[in-house]
N, C-alpha and C positions, 0 to 999 in steps of 0.2 A: 319203392323206397330206394332211390339211387345211391344216397350217401349214408353210410353207416359208421358211426363213431362209438367212442367210449365216453360213458357218462358215469362219473365225473372224468374229465380229460386227464392228461399227464401234466403235472407241474414240471416244466423243464428245468433240469439241473445240468451243470457242466461237469464233465469228467476230469480226473487228474489223469497224468501220463499213463497210459496202457490200461486205463479203468473204464474203457467204453462198456464192457459186460457188467462190472460192478455198478456203474452209474444207471445202467438200463434198470438192473434189479432195484436199486434204491428208488427209482422213480415209480416203479410198480408197487413196491411197499408203501411209498408215500400216498400213491393214489388210493391205496387200500387202508389208510389211516396209521401207518407205522413209520417213524424215522428211524433209519439206521444208517450210521455213517458209511460212505463208500469204502473207507479204508478197512473197516471191519468186514464188510461183505467181501472185498479182495481177499482178504486173508482167508475166510472160509471157502471161497471159490478156487483157492490155490493159484491165485493170479501171479504172473512172473512180470518183473520190472526190470529195467536196465540200471546197472549201478550208478550210472552218471545222473539218473533222475532221484535218487535216494533223498535228496534235500526237498522234494515236493511232498514228502509224506511225515506225517506226525509218528505213525505206528511203523515199527520195522516190517518191511514186506520181503517177500522171496524174490532174491536176485537170480537172473537167468542170463545165459550168453546171449548177446544181441546178435550174433552171426547167424543164428538160426531164428529168422522172424516169427515162425510159428510158435516158438517157446515164450515169446511176450505176450502178456495177456492172458485170457482165458481159453482152454481148449473146448471146443463144442462137444467132444466126446464125453467129457465128464461133467460137463456144466449142469446138467440136471440132477445127478448124483449129489453133488456138492450143494446145489440150490436146496434140495430136498431137506439136507441136513440143516440148513438154516432156517427153513420153516419149522422143523422139530425143535430146534433151539429156542425159538420165539413162539412156540406153541400155536403156530398158525394154521388154520384149516385149509392149507394150500398144498397143490402137487405140481410138480413141474415135469414134463416130458420133452425130450429132445426127438426132432424128426429130421432126418437127412432129406435134402430135396427129392432124392430118387424115391422116398417113401410116400410122398405127396402126389396122388395121380392128377389131381385137379387143384392147382394152388388158389385160384380165384375163390372156388367154393369153400376151400380149407379156411382161407382168411375170413371171408363173410360169416361163415359158421362160428368161428372161434370169436369174433368181434360180437357178434349177435348174442353169444352166450357169456359176453362178459369176460373172456379169457384172454389174458394179456399174451401179446406175441412179440417175443424178442427175436431179431432176425440177424444171423451170421451171414455176412456176404463179403465179397472181394471189393475192396474200395480202391478206386483210381481216381485220384485228384491231382490235378495239374495246379492249381492255385490255392492258397497263396504259396504252397510249396508242393513240390511233385513227391507224392507217397503212393505206395501200392502195398497194402497189408489187409488181412481180415479186419472186420469192424462189426460191432453190435450196435443196433438201433432198434427202436421200437415202431410198430406200426400202430398210428392212432386214428387212422381213417381209411375208408375205401369208398370210391365212387364207382358203382357197378356198372353205370352207363359208359364211362370213359375208361375203365381199368386203371384209373390212376390212384396210387396210394399216397396218403400223407404220412411222412416219417417224422418221428421225434428223435432228434439226433443230439447225443451228449457231447460231441466234439466241438471244443471251442473254436476250431478254425473253420467250422461249417455254419450254415444257417441253422438255428435250433429246429426249424420246421422246413421240410422241403418236399416235393412231389418226384414220383417216379412211377413209370408203367409197370405193372405187374411182371409182365414178360421180360423186361429189362433187369429188374431185381432177380427174378428166377435164373437168368442167364448168368448174373453175377454170383450165383451160389454153386455154379458148375465147377467141378474139379480141374478144369482146363486152365484156370488162372494161375494156381499155385500147386496143384495136385492134392488139394484138400476139398472134399466135398463139404459143402456148407449146407445151413437150413435153419430150422426154426427151434425155439423153445416156447413151448405153451405153458401158461401158468393158469391152472383153474382151481376153484374152490371145491373143496371136498364136501361131499353131501353127508 
């Protein structure tokens, strides 16, 4: 079985500024039958926004200093802790666990296993984008499919400036999790059902 994918698939949603992580969580919850506004998720995840973007949000959000790019959005370090609090709040039988890329000895096997077990995979990686504007930041996306023959992943991307679905080689994605890009090791958030 060369292509392994989620069923049901993700319903693509677009993020508000700095809300790639909250939007990924929103898509995960929606796939599992629950609608939660990404602004509410962002508050629970302790997401940081820039003051200049306040007008994008209906709910007051946590404002951060934009001079330190890693303070914008959600930190991988505390993502799973905050996410598990959301699951408790909504009485969901789900559990999130964060894995730095250095903790995953065989990324392809890790991805295949989690998709096969219907565990959602949120990915934190270093985004280098030249068009439509040059940006270099950490970014969260979902893995929606893997082709085990070609090692290509299909990504569900909440960024409104990107295609909502695109492909990347597993090895390239793993390289973009390396701390060489900005000093932060990146990785995965796995969301699984509790038995």
